[in-house]
N, C-alpha and C positions, 0 to 999 in steps of 0.2 A: 326646507323643503325638498324634497327627492324630485328629480326631473322626471317625466314619462315618457320621453324620448329617449332613443338611442341615438347615438352620436356615432356616426361612419367614419371612421378614421383612414380609410384606404382609398377616399375618393380620388385624389390626385395621384395616385399610384398608377403606372400602366398595365394594360392586362395582361397576365400570366397564365400558362396553361399547361403544366408538365415541364415547365423550364424554357419553353418557348415565350417571348416578350414581343407584345404589339402586334406590328405588321407581320410577324413573321407566320402568326397563327394564321392569318388569311392567306398568305402564299402556300403553306403546307396543304390547306383545303381546297386551293384552286388546284396545285397539282395532284391530288389525289383525284379531283373529278377529272383532271385531263386523262389521268391512268385508266380511269373509271371506261371514260368516252373511248379511250384507245383500246382497251381489251373488248369492248362490244363491237367494234367495228373490225376488229382483229377476227373475231370469233364470227361474225356474219360474213366476213369473206373467207369462211371454212380454212383458217388457218390451223395445224394441228395444236392440241393444248400440250403437247410435250415440247413445243416451241413458243407457244402463247404464255404460258405459266412462268417460265424462268424470266424470260424477258420482262414481262411486266412487274414480277418481284425484285429482279434487280434493279431495273428502272426507279421501283417504288423505296427500295433501300437506299441507293443514292439520293434519291429525294430528300428523304428523312435525314440523311448523315449532313448533307449541303446544308439544309435548313437550320438543322439545330448547329453547325458550325458557324453559319453566318450569324446567328443570333447570340451565340456565345462571344463572339469575335468582335462585334458591332454594337450588340445591345439595342434599345428602344429604337434612338433616332439615329444612330450612328453608320449606318448604311446610306441613308438620305444624306446625311452630311458628308460622308465619302464619296460619293456619288457627285453632289453638288461642287464640291472642289476640285474633282477632276475635270469638271467642265467649265473652270474660270481660268481664261488664258493666262500663260506665264508673263506674256508681255502683249504691247500693242502696239502696233506699227503705224504710222501715219505719213503720207506722202506730201503734205502739205500742213502750213501752218492756219489756214484758214479756219479751221476745228477751233484754234485757241485765240483767236484775234475777235471771234463774235461774242466771247464769253463776257458775262456781266461780273462785275467785282474785280479785286486783284489780289495780289498777296500783301499789300498793305493796307486793302479796304478804300484806296482812293477813289476808285471808278464809281 
């Protein structure tokens, strides 16, 4: 008996668009919205177009290059892991033993 339903085999895959994976799509979209607002504000302030267009185009190309580089280097969840690892201290310094004396349990499990 043939099945009427189609099986979606890409359910657990991360979202990907033109080589960008996961959160980087949102980062790029946010950066483009920021550039659009920047262009509008600078245009309203009557900045000459000969200065305005190259500035926005250079910032946009830098945004595209950096986001694609981050996506290629770290992958879907790698940037979050990298930033989390940087936040973990390499050592913890205690000035007293009071922290350890109040703990329940022990190395041998006698307590």
